[in-house]
ROPA-323237 format. One record per residue (C-alpha): x, y, z; residue in one letter. Coordinates in steps of 0.5 Angstrom, whole numbers. Layout:
BEGIN
<rec><u>X</u><v>Y</v><w>Z</w><code>A</code></rec>
...
***
This chain:
BEGIN
<rec><u>-3</u><v>44</v><w>-31</w><code>M</code></rec>
<rec><u>-5</u><v>39</v><w>-25</w><code>I</code></rec>
<rec><u>-12</u><v>42</v><w>-22</w><code>K</code></rec>
<rec><u>-12</u><v>41</v><w>-14</w><code>V</code></rec>
<rec><u>-18</u><v>42</v><w>-9</w><code>L</code></rec>
<rec><u>-16</u><v>43</v><w>-2</w><code>I</code></rec>
<rec><u>-21</u><v>40</v><w>3</w><code>V</code></rec>
<rec><u>-19</u><v>42</v><w>10</w><code>D</code></rec>
<rec><u>-22</u><v>46</v><w>16</w><code>D</code></rec>
<rec><u>-16</u><v>48</v><w>19</w><code>S</code></rec>
<rec><u>-14</u><v>55</v><w>17</w><code>H</code></rec>
<rec><u>-7</u><v>54</v><w>18</w><code>T</code></rec>
<rec><u>-6</u><v>48</v><w>14</w><code>T</code></rec>
<rec><u>-10</u><v>51</v><w>8</w><code>M</code></rec>
<rec><u>-5</u><v>57</v><w>8</w><code>E</code></rec>
<rec><u>1</u><v>52</v><w>8</w><code>Y</code></rec>
<rec><u>-2</u><v>48</v><w>3</w><code>L</code></rec>
<rec><u>-4</u><v>54</v><w>-1</w><code>K</code></rec>
<rec><u>4</u><v>57</v><w>0</w><code>H</code></rec>
<rec><u>7</u><v>50</v><w>-2</w><code>L</code></rec>
<rec><u>2</u><v>49</v><w>-8</w><code>L</code></rec>
<rec><u>3</u><v>56</v><w>-11</w><code>D</code></rec>
<rec><u>10</u><v>55</v><w>-11</w><code>S</code></rec>
<rec><u>10</u><v>49</v><w>-16</w><code>D</code></rec>
<rec><u>9</u><v>52</v><w>-24</w><code>D</code></rec>
<rec><u>5</u><v>45</v><w>-25</w><code>G</code></rec>
<rec><u>0</u><v>46</v><w>-20</w><code>I</code></rec>
<rec><u>-6</u><v>50</v><w>-20</w><code>M</code></rec>
<rec><u>-11</u><v>51</v><w>-14</w><code>I</code></rec>
<rec><u>-18</u><v>51</v><w>-17</w><code>V</code></rec>
<rec><u>-22</u><v>51</v><w>-10</w><code>G</code></rec>
<rec><u>-22</u><v>51</v><w>-3</w><code>I</code></rec>
<rec><u>-27</u><v>47</v><w>2</w><code>A</code></rec>
<rec><u>-28</u><v>47</v><w>9</w><code>Q</code></rec>
<rec><u>-32</u><v>41</v><w>10</w><code>N</code></rec>
<rec><u>-34</u><v>35</v><w>6</w><code>G</code></rec>
<rec><u>-41</u><v>38</v><w>3</w><code>K</code></rec>
<rec><u>-37</u><v>43</v><w>0</w><code>Q</code></rec>
<rec><u>-32</u><v>38</v><w>-3</w><code>A</code></rec>
<rec><u>-37</u><v>35</v><w>-6</w><code>I</code></rec>
<rec><u>-40</u><v>41</v><w>-9</w><code>E</code></rec>
<rec><u>-33</u><v>44</v><w>-11</w><code>L</code></rec>
<rec><u>-31</u><v>37</v><w>-14</w><code>S</code></rec>
<rec><u>-37</u><v>37</v><w>-19</w><code>K</code></rec>
<rec><u>-36</u><v>44</v><w>-21</w><code>K</code></rec>
<rec><u>-29</u><v>45</v><w>-21</w><code>K</code></rec>
<rec><u>-27</u><v>38</v><w>-24</w><code>Q</code></rec>
<rec><u>-20</u><v>37</v><w>-20</w><code>P</code></rec>
<rec><u>-15</u><v>33</v><w>-22</w><code>D</code></rec>
<rec><u>-13</u><v>31</v><w>-15</w><code>V</code></rec>
<rec><u>-17</u><v>32</v><w>-8</w><code>I</code></rec>
<rec><u>-13</u><v>33</v><w>-2</w><code>L</code></rec>
<rec><u>-18</u><v>31</v><w>3</w><code>M</code></rec>
<rec><u>-18</u><v>32</v><w>11</w><code>D</code></rec>
<rec><u>-22</u><v>27</v><w>15</w><code>I</code></rec>
<rec><u>-24</u><v>30</v><w>21</w><code>N</code></rec>
<rec><u>-29</u><v>36</v><w>19</w><code>M</code></rec>
<rec><u>-35</u><v>39</v><w>21</w><code>P</code></rec>
<rec><u>-42</u><v>38</v><w>17</w><code>K</code></rec>
<rec><u>-39</u><v>32</v><w>14</w><code>M</code></rec>
<rec><u>-32</u><v>28</v><w>15</w><code>N</code></rec>
<rec><u>-27</u><v>26</v><w>10</w><code>G</code></rec>
<rec><u>-30</u><v>19</v><w>9</w><code>F</code></rec>
<rec><u>-37</u><v>21</v><w>8</w><code>E</code></rec>
<rec><u>-34</u><v>26</v><w>2</w><code>A</code></rec>
<rec><u>-30</u><v>21</v><w>-1</w><code>T</code></rec>
<rec><u>-35</u><v>15</v><w>-1</w><code>R</code></rec>
<rec><u>-40</u><v>20</v><w>-5</w><code>I</code></rec>
<rec><u>-35</u><v>23</v><w>-9</w><code>I</code></rec>
<rec><u>-32</u><v>16</v><w>-11</w><code>M</code></rec>
<rec><u>-39</u><v>13</v><w>-12</w><code>E</code></rec>
<rec><u>-41</u><v>19</v><w>-17</w><code>N</code></rec>
<rec><u>-36</u><v>23</v><w>-20</w><code>N</code></rec>
<rec><u>-29</u><v>19</v><w>-18</w><code>P</code></rec>
<rec><u>-23</u><v>23</v><w>-17</w><code>V</code></rec>
<rec><u>-16</u><v>21</v><w>-14</w><code>P</code></rec>
<rec><u>-16</u><v>23</v><w>-7</w><code>I</code></rec>
<rec><u>-10</u><v>24</v><w>-2</w><code>I</code></rec>
<rec><u>-12</u><v>23</v><w>5</w><code>I</code></rec>
<rec><u>-9</u><v>28</v><w>9</w><code>M</code></rec>
<rec><u>-9</u><v>26</v><w>17</w><code>S</code></rec>
<rec><u>-5</u><v>28</v><w>23</w><code>S</code></rec>
<rec><u>-1</u><v>23</v><w>27</w><code>I</code></rec>
<rec><u>-4</u><v>25</v><w>34</w><code>H</code></rec>
<rec><u>-11</u><v>24</v><w>31</w><code>D</code></rec>
<rec><u>-12</u><v>17</v><w>34</w><code>I</code></rec>
<rec><u>-19</u><v>17</v><w>34</w><code>K</code></rec>
<rec><u>-19</u><v>18</v><w>26</w><code>D</code></rec>
<rec><u>-15</u><v>12</v><w>25</w><code>T</code></rec>
<rec><u>-21</u><v>8</v><w>23</w><code>A</code></rec>
<rec><u>-24</u><v>13</v><w>19</w><code>I</code></rec>
<rec><u>-18</u><v>14</v><w>15</w><code>V</code></rec>
<rec><u>-18</u><v>7</v><w>13</w><code>F</code></rec>
<rec><u>-25</u><v>7</v><w>11</w><code>R</code></rec>
<rec><u>-24</u><v>13</v><w>7</w><code>A</code></rec>
<rec><u>-18</u><v>9</v><w>3</w><code>M</code></rec>
<rec><u>-23</u><v>3</v><w>3</w><code>E</code></rec>
<rec><u>-28</u><v>8</v><w>0</w><code>A</code></rec>
<rec><u>-23</u><v>9</v><w>-6</w><code>G</code></rec>
<rec><u>-18</u><v>14</v><w>-4</w><code>A</code></rec>
<rec><u>-11</u><v>13</v><w>-7</w><code>V</code></rec>
<rec><u>-6</u><v>14</v><w>-2</w><code>T</code></rec>
<rec><u>-5</u><v>17</v><w>5</w><code>L</code></rec>
<rec><u>0</u><v>22</v><w>8</w><code>L</code></rec>
<rec><u>1</u><v>26</v><w>14</w><code>N</code></rec>
<rec><u>-2</u><v>33</v><w>15</w><code>K</code></rec>
<rec><u>4</u><v>38</v><w>13</w><code>P</code></rec>
<rec><u>9</u><v>41</v><w>19</w><code>W</code></rec>
<rec><u>10</u><v>48</v><w>19</w><code>G</code></rec>
<rec><u>16</u><v>51</v><w>15</w><code>M</code></rec>
<rec><u>21</u><v>51</v><w>21</w><code>D</code></rec>
<rec><u>20</u><v>43</v><w>22</w><code>H</code></rec>
<rec><u>26</u><v>39</v><w>21</w><code>P</code></rec>
<rec><u>22</u><v>35</v><w>16</w><code>D</code></rec>
<rec><u>19</u><v>41</v><w>12</w><code>Y</code></rec>
<rec><u>23</u><v>40</v><w>6</w><code>K</code></rec>
<rec><u>22</u><v>32</v><w>6</w><code>R</code></rec>
<rec><u>15</u><v>32</v><w>7</w><code>D</code></rec>
<rec><u>14</u><v>38</v><w>2</w><code>S</code></rec>
<rec><u>17</u><v>34</v><w>-4</w><code>E</code></rec>
<rec><u>13</u><v>28</v><w>-2</w><code>D</code></rec>
<rec><u>7</u><v>32</v><w>-2</w><code>L</code></rec>
<rec><u>8</u><v>35</v><w>-9</w><code>L</code></rec>
<rec><u>11</u><v>28</v><w>-12</w><code>Q</code></rec>
<rec><u>5</u><v>25</v><w>-10</w><code>N</code></rec>
<rec><u>0</u><v>30</v><w>-13</w><code>I</code></rec>
<rec><u>3</u><v>29</v><w>-19</w><code>K</code></rec>
<rec><u>4</u><v>22</v><w>-19</w><code>L</code></rec>
<rec><u>-4</u><v>21</v><w>-17</w><code>M</code></rec>
<rec><u>-6</u><v>26</v><w>-22</w><code>S</code></rec>
<rec><u>-4</u><v>20</v><w>-27</w><code>E</code></rec>
<rec><u>-8</u><v>15</v><w>-24</w><code>V</code></rec>
<rec><u>-14</u><v>12</v><w>-27</w><code>K</code></rec>
<rec><u>-20</u><v>12</v><w>-22</w><code>V</code></rec>
<rec><u>-27</u><v>8</v><w>-23</w><code>I</code></rec>
<rec><u>-33</u><v>9</v><w>-19</w><code>K</code></rec>
<rec><u>-34</u><v>5</v><w>-13</w><code>R</code></rec>
<rec><u>-41</u><v>2</v><w>-11</w><code>S</code></rec>
<rec><u>-39</u><v>-2</v><w>-5</w><code>R</code></rec>
<rec><u>-33</u><v>-4</v><w>-1</w><code>S</code></rec>
<rec><u>-28</u><v>-10</v><w>-2</w><code>I</code></rec>
<rec><u>-31</u><v>-14</v><w>4</w><code>R</code></rec>
<rec><u>-38</u><v>-13</v><w>0</w><code>E</code></rec>
<rec><u>-35</u><v>-15</v><w>-6</w><code>S</code></rec>
<rec><u>-31</u><v>-21</v><w>-3</w><code>A</code></rec>
<rec><u>-38</u><v>-24</v><w>-2</w><code>K</code></rec>
<rec><u>-41</u><v>-24</v><w>-9</w><code>M</code></rec>
<rec><u>-40</u><v>-30</v><w>-13</w><code>P</code></rec>
<rec><u>-35</u><v>-31</v><w>-18</w><code>E</code></rec>
<rec><u>-37</u><v>-31</v><w>-25</w><code>T</code></rec>
<rec><u>-31</u><v>-35</v><w>-27</w><code>R</code></rec>
<rec><u>-25</u><v>-37</v><w>-23</w><code>P</code></rec>
<rec><u>-18</u><v>-33</v><w>-23</w><code>P</code></rec>
<rec><u>-13</u><v>-36</v><w>-27</w><code>V</code></rec>
<rec><u>-5</u><v>-35</v><w>-26</w><code>A</code></rec>
<rec><u>-2</u><v>-32</v><w>-32</w><code>R</code></rec>
<rec><u>6</u><v>-34</v><w>-32</w><code>P</code></rec>
<rec><u>10</u><v>-28</v><w>-34</w><code>V</code></rec>
<rec><u>15</u><v>-33</v><w>-37</w><code>V</code></rec>
<rec><u>16</u><v>-40</v><w>-37</w><code>K</code></rec>
<rec><u>18</u><v>-42</v><w>-31</w><code>P</code></rec>
<rec><u>25</u><v>-47</v><w>-30</w><code>V</code></rec>
<rec><u>23</u><v>-53</v><w>-26</w><code>A</code></rec>
<rec><u>29</u><v>-52</v><w>-21</w><code>K</code></rec>
<rec><u>26</u><v>-45</v><w>-20</w><code>Q</code></rec>
<rec><u>20</u><v>-47</v><w>-17</w><code>I</code></rec>
<rec><u>20</u><v>-50</v><w>-10</w><code>A</code></rec>
<rec><u>16</u><v>-57</v><w>-9</w><code>K</code></rec>
<rec><u>9</u><v>-57</v><w>-6</w><code>S</code></rec>
<rec><u>10</u><v>-56</v><w>2</w><code>G</code></rec>
<rec><u>17</u><v>-53</v><w>2</w><code>R</code></rec>
<rec><u>15</u><v>-46</v><w>2</w><code>I</code></rec>
<rec><u>17</u><v>-44</v><w>10</w><code>S</code></rec>
<rec><u>15</u><v>-36</v><w>9</w><code>V</code></rec>
<rec><u>12</u><v>-31</v><w>5</w><code>I</code></rec>
<rec><u>15</u><v>-24</v><w>4</w><code>A</code></rec>
<rec><u>11</u><v>-18</v><w>1</w><code>I</code></rec>
<rec><u>13</u><v>-11</v><w>-1</w><code>G</code></rec>
<rec><u>8</u><v>-6</v><w>-2</w><code>A</code></rec>
<rec><u>7</u><v>2</v><w>-3</w><code>S</code></rec>
<rec><u>2</u><v>7</v><w>-6</w><code>A</code></rec>
<rec><u>-4</u><v>3</v><w>-6</w><code>G</code></rec>
<rec><u>-2</u><v>-3</v><w>-2</w><code>G</code></rec>
<rec><u>-7</u><v>-2</v><w>4</w><code>P</code></rec>
<rec><u>-13</u><v>-4</v><w>0</w><code>L</code></rec>
<rec><u>-9</u><v>-10</v><w>-4</w><code>V</code></rec>
<rec><u>-7</u><v>-13</v><w>2</w><code>L</code></rec>
<rec><u>-14</u><v>-13</v><w>5</w><code>Q</code></rec>
<rec><u>-16</u><v>-16</v><w>-1</w><code>E</code></rec>
<rec><u>-11</u><v>-22</v><w>-1</w><code>I</code></rec>
<rec><u>-11</u><v>-23</v><w>7</w><code>L</code></rec>
<rec><u>-19</u><v>-23</v><w>6</w><code>L</code></rec>
<rec><u>-18</u><v>-30</v><w>2</w><code>K</code></rec>
<rec><u>-12</u><v>-33</v><w>7</w><code>I</code></rec>
<rec><u>-15</u><v>-38</v><w>12</w><code>P</code></rec>
<rec><u>-14</u><v>-38</v><w>19</w><code>K</code></rec>
<rec><u>-10</u><v>-44</v><w>19</w><code>N</code></rec>
<rec><u>-5</u><v>-42</v><w>14</w><code>F</code></rec>
<rec><u>1</u><v>-46</v><w>15</w><code>P</code></rec>
<rec><u>6</u><v>-41</v><w>14</w><code>V</code></rec>
<rec><u>8</u><v>-34</v><w>17</w><code>P</code></rec>
<rec><u>7</u><v>-28</v><w>12</w><code>I</code></rec>
<rec><u>12</u><v>-22</v><w>13</w><code>L</code></rec>
<rec><u>10</u><v>-15</v><w>10</w><code>I</code></rec>
<rec><u>14</u><v>-8</v><w>9</w><code>V</code></rec>
<rec><u>8</u><v>-3</v><w>7</w><code>Q</code></rec>
<rec><u>11</u><v>4</v><w>5</w><code>H</code></rec>
<rec><u>6</u><v>8</v><w>9</w><code>I</code></rec>
<rec><u>7</u><v>15</v><w>12</w><code>S</code></rec>
<rec><u>10</u><v>15</v><w>19</w><code>S</code></rec>
<rec><u>5</u><v>14</v><w>25</w><code>G</code></rec>
<rec><u>0</u><v>10</v><w>21</w><code>F</code></rec>
<rec><u>2</u><v>3</v><w>21</w><code>I</code></rec>
<rec><u>-1</u><v>1</v><w>28</w><code>D</code></rec>
<rec><u>-8</u><v>4</v><w>25</w><code>G</code></rec>
<rec><u>-7</u><v>0</v><w>18</w><code>L</code></rec>
<rec><u>-6</u><v>-7</v><w>23</w><code>I</code></rec>
<rec><u>-12</u><v>-5</v><w>27</w><code>K</code></rec>
<rec><u>-16</u><v>-4</v><w>21</w><code>W</code></rec>
<rec><u>-14</u><v>-10</v><w>17</w><code>L</code></rec>
<rec><u>-15</u><v>-14</v><w>23</w><code>G</code></rec>
<rec><u>-22</u><v>-12</v><w>24</w><code>Q</code></rec>
<rec><u>-23</u><v>-14</v><w>16</w><code>T</code></rec>
<rec><u>-20</u><v>-20</v><w>15</w><code>T</code></rec>
<rec><u>-19</u><v>-27</v><w>19</w><code>E</code></rec>
<rec><u>-12</u><v>-27</v><w>20</w><code>C</code></rec>
<rec><u>-8</u><v>-26</v><w>26</w><code>T</code></rec>
<rec><u>-4</u><v>-19</v><w>24</w><code>I</code></rec>
<rec><u>1</u><v>-16</v><w>29</w><code>Q</code></rec>
<rec><u>7</u><v>-11</v><w>29</w><code>L</code></rec>
<rec><u>14</u><v>-14</v><w>28</w><code>A</code></rec>
<rec><u>18</u><v>-15</v><w>35</w><code>A</code></rec>
<rec><u>26</u><v>-16</v><w>35</w><code>H</code></rec>
<rec><u>28</u><v>-23</v><w>36</w><code>G</code></rec>
<rec><u>21</u><v>-25</v><w>36</w><code>E</code></rec>
<rec><u>20</u><v>-32</v><w>33</w><code>I</code></rec>
<rec><u>15</u><v>-32</v><w>27</w><code>F</code></rec>
<rec><u>9</u><v>-37</v><w>27</w><code>L</code></rec>
<rec><u>5</u><v>-40</v><w>22</w><code>P</code></rec>
<rec><u>-2</u><v>-37</v><w>20</w><code>G</code></rec>
<rec><u>1</u><v>-30</v><w>23</w><code>H</code></rec>
<rec><u>2</u><v>-24</v><w>19</w><code>V</code></rec>
<rec><u>8</u><v>-19</v><w>21</w><code>Y</code></rec>
<rec><u>9</u><v>-12</v><w>19</w><code>F</code></rec>
<rec><u>15</u><v>-8</v><w>19</w><code>A</code></rec>
<rec><u>15</u><v>-2</v><w>24</w><code>P</code></rec>
<rec><u>16</u><v>5</v><w>23</w><code>D</code></rec>
<rec><u>23</u><v>7</v><w>21</w><code>D</code></rec>
<rec><u>26</u><v>0</v><w>22</w><code>Y</code></rec>
<rec><u>28</u><v>-5</v><w>17</w><code>H</code></rec>
<rec><u>26</u><v>-12</v><w>18</w><code>M</code></rec>
<rec><u>29</u><v>-19</v><w>16</w><code>G</code></rec>
<rec><u>30</u><v>-26</v><w>19</w><code>V</code></rec>
<rec><u>35</u><v>-30</v><w>21</w><code>N</code></rec>
<rec><u>37</u><v>-38</v><w>21</w><code>N</code></rec>
<rec><u>33</u><v>-39</v><w>28</w><code>S</code></rec>
<rec><u>26</u><v>-36</v><w>25</w><code>S</code></rec>
<rec><u>27</u><v>-30</v><w>29</w><code>Q</code></rec>
<rec><u>25</u><v>-23</v><w>26</w><code>I</code></rec>
<rec><u>31</u><v>-18</v><w>26</w><code>I</code></rec>
<rec><u>29</u><v>-11</v><w>26</w><code>L</code></rec>
<rec><u>35</u><v>-6</v><w>24</w><code>S</code></rec>
<rec><u>36</u><v>2</v><w>24</w><code>K</code></rec>
<rec><u>41</u><v>1</v><w>18</w><code>A</code></rec>
<rec><u>41</u><v>6</v><w>13</w><code>E</code></rec>
<rec><u>35</u><v>7</v><w>9</w><code>P</code></rec>
<rec><u>35</u><v>4</v><w>2</w><code>E</code></rec>
<rec><u>31</u><v>6</v><w>-4</w><code>N</code></rec>
<rec><u>30</u><v>12</v><w>1</w><code>S</code></rec>
<rec><u>26</u><v>8</v><w>5</w><code>S</code></rec>
<rec><u>26</u><v>5</v><w>12</w><code>R</code></rec>
<rec><u>23</u><v>0</v><w>12</w><code>P</code></rec>
<rec><u>25</u><v>-2</v><w>6</w><code>A</code></rec>
<rec><u>23</u><v>-8</v><w>2</w><code>I</code></rec>
<rec><u>30</u><v>-9</v><w>-1</w><code>S</code></rec>
<rec><u>32</u><v>-11</v><w>6</w><code>F</code></rec>
<rec><u>27</u><v>-16</v><w>7</w><code>L</code></rec>
<rec><u>27</u><v>-20</v><w>0</w><code>F</code></rec>
<rec><u>35</u><v>-20</v><w>1</w><code>R</code></rec>
<rec><u>34</u><v>-23</v><w>8</w><code>S</code></rec>
<rec><u>29</u><v>-28</v><w>5</w><code>M</code></rec>
<rec><u>34</u><v>-30</v><w>-1</w><code>A</code></rec>
<rec><u>40</u><v>-31</v><w>4</w><code>K</code></rec>
<rec><u>36</u><v>-35</v><w>10</w><code>V</code></rec>
<rec><u>31</u><v>-39</v><w>6</w><code>Y</code></rec>
<rec><u>33</u><v>-39</v><w>-1</w><code>G</code></rec>
<rec><u>28</u><v>-44</v><w>-5</w><code>A</code></rec>
<rec><u>24</u><v>-45</v><w>1</w><code>E</code></rec>
<rec><u>21</u><v>-37</v><w>1</w><code>A</code></rec>
<rec><u>16</u><v>-34</v><w>-4</w><code>S</code></rec>
<rec><u>17</u><v>-26</v><w>-5</w><code>G</code></rec>
<rec><u>11</u><v>-22</v><w>-7</w><code>V</code></rec>
<rec><u>12</u><v>-15</v><w>-10</w><code>L</code></rec>
<rec><u>5</u><v>-11</v><w>-10</w><code>L</code></rec>
<rec><u>3</u><v>-4</v><w>-13</w><code>T</code></rec>
<rec><u>8</u><v>2</v><w>-11</w><code>G</code></rec>
<rec><u>12</u><v>8</v><w>-14</w><code>M</code></rec>
<rec><u>20</u><v>7</v><w>-15</w><code>G</code></rec>
<rec><u>24</u><v>0</v><w>-15</w><code>K</code></rec>
<rec><u>24</u><v>-2</v><w>-8</w><code>D</code></rec>
<rec><u>25</u><v>-9</v><w>-8</w><code>G</code></rec>
<rec><u>26</u><v>-11</v><w>-15</w><code>A</code></rec>
<rec><u>33</u><v>-13</v><w>-15</w><code>D</code></rec>
<rec><u>32</u><v>-17</v><w>-9</w><code>E</code></rec>
<rec><u>26</u><v>-20</v><w>-12</w><code>L</code></rec>
<rec><u>31</u><v>-22</v><w>-18</w><code>K</code></rec>
<rec><u>36</u><v>-25</v><w>-12</w><code>L</code></rec>
<rec><u>30</u><v>-29</v><w>-9</w><code>M</code></rec>
<rec><u>28</u><v>-32</v><w>-16</w><code>R</code></rec>
<rec><u>35</u><v>-34</v><w>-17</w><code>D</code></rec>
<rec><u>36</u><v>-37</v><w>-11</w><code>K</code></rec>
<rec><u>30</u><v>-42</v><w>-13</w><code>G</code></rec>
<rec><u>24</u><v>-38</v><w>-9</w><code>A</code></rec>
<rec><u>17</u><v>-37</v><w>-12</w><code>V</code></rec>
<rec><u>16</u><v>-30</v><w>-14</w><code>T</code></rec>
<rec><u>10</u><v>-26</v><w>-16</w><code>I</code></rec>
<rec><u>8</u><v>-19</v><w>-18</w><code>A</code></rec>
<rec><u>2</u><v>-15</v><w>-18</w><code>Q</code></rec>
<rec><u>-1</u><v>-14</v><w>-25</w><code>D</code></rec>
<rec><u>-1</u><v>-7</v><w>-29</w><code>K</code></rec>
<rec><u>-8</u><v>-7</v><w>-30</w><code>K</code></rec>
<rec><u>-10</u><v>-8</v><w>-22</w><code>S</code></rec>
<rec><u>-4</u><v>-4</v><w>-20</w><code>S</code></rec>
<rec><u>-5</u><v>4</v><w>-17</w><code>L</code></rec>
<rec><u>2</u><v>5</v><w>-19</w><code>V</code></rec>
<rec><u>6</u><v>0</v><w>-23</w><code>H</code></rec>
<rec><u>13</u><v>2</v><w>-21</w><code>G</code></rec>
<rec><u>16</u><v>-3</v><w>-17</w><code>M</code></rec>
<rec><u>13</u><v>-9</v><w>-20</w><code>A</code></rec>
<rec><u>14</u><v>-7</v><w>-27</w><code>G</code></rec>
<rec><u>21</u><v>-6</v><w>-25</w><code>E</code></rec>
<rec><u>22</u><v>-13</v><w>-23</w><code>A</code></rec>
<rec><u>18</u><v>-16</v><w>-29</w><code>I</code></rec>
<rec><u>24</u><v>-12</v><w>-33</w><code>K</code></rec>
<rec><u>29</u><v>-15</v><w>-29</w><code>L</code></rec>
<rec><u>26</u><v>-22</v><w>-30</w><code>D</code></rec>
<rec><u>25</u><v>-23</v><w>-23</w><code>A</code></rec>
<rec><u>18</u><v>-25</v><w>-23</w><code>V</code></rec>
<rec><u>15</u><v>-32</v><w>-25</w><code>M</code></rec>
<rec><u>8</u><v>-30</v><w>-24</w><code>Y</code></rec>
<rec><u>4</u><v>-23</v><w>-26</w><code>E</code></rec>
<rec><u>-3</u><v>-23</v><w>-22</w><code>L</code></rec>
<rec><u>-9</u><v>-20</v><w>-20</w><code>S</code></rec>
<rec><u>-9</u><v>-19</v><w>-12</w><code>P</code></rec>
<rec><u>-15</u><v>-24</v><w>-12</w><code>E</code></rec>
<rec><u>-10</u><v>-29</v><w>-16</w><code>S</code></rec>
<rec><u>-4</u><v>-28</v><w>-12</w><code>I</code></rec>
<rec><u>-8</u><v>-30</v><w>-6</w><code>A</code></rec>
<rec><u>-10</u><v>-36</v><w>-9</w><code>D</code></rec>
<rec><u>-3</u><v>-38</v><w>-12</w><code>K</code></rec>
<rec><u>0</u><v>-37</v><w>-4</w><code>L</code></rec>
<rec><u>-5</u><v>-42</v><w>-2</w><code>I</code></rec>
<rec><u>-4</u><v>-47</v><w>-7</w><code>S</code></rec>
<rec><u>4</u><v>-46</v><w>-6</w><code>I</code></rec>
<rec><u>4</u><v>-48</v><w>1</w><code>V</code></rec>
<rec><u>-1</u><v>-54</v><w>1</w><code>Q</code></rec>
***
């Protein structure tokens, strides 16, 4: 039985969540809080397996509550916020930085066309995140990044690379990255180490609830030195720039170094899909590309990372130890699609080394 604490000051939202969670025999609501202070108290008292945390609340907001809980009594926290709460965008991603495990839209009413999909998504995330092992968070990634390293990161090949499968130094023209649950913080950690003058473009597909991609880009732009933007159809991608696939569009590339956006059918239940991006990279760039698959549930991008490797690309997956969910990366490793299995910090170092 998964014990859940609901934190929200909206009576309507609380009633909806109670109805939904009570419908699942594997979930038990152990408490309801209407602000961050109550959340901290109930978290200590009830010892929930998962917390559903609103952001904009009286007395104490969701970011402050998340920060205090993760510093003292860490619990997997799912941030729930409304798309229309634009003012909350920065606070939402600060909560992620403080240790929240994932971000979801607040649920729509039962008469909304997306009710069934969103309800299933929430229940799936509660069950998945209840298994995540969280640790105490005493400082932000940015603060940690300023601390001196006690030892240099070491790249650990998963398998012995074949010579023809490694692009020669200087041949890498573009990097493609795919991420899902847990991705925002990992992307921040990687991009923190990427210099302004990075010689190749980076294209990223991040699975994230609809309406939050602009906030993610803004947050990353404020916390890293990279030039980060939303991809546009037909845009020529430039060295040193990072491009994110927009909501509900697949992203690929063509032979003219242009970004291609597509409304083709979802792949692996996703649009944008990592598979679409990686397949495009394999077809257009072959050995001149690098593919990186990060934390996330499912198998999106795994088969296509194997295709990239078969075409001679440098392929990388996040290691299990540092992954919130070792789903996509784990599937790619099983397929022998991965040349290097690395921590986020070491992924950044590897990317810098292969483009020099």
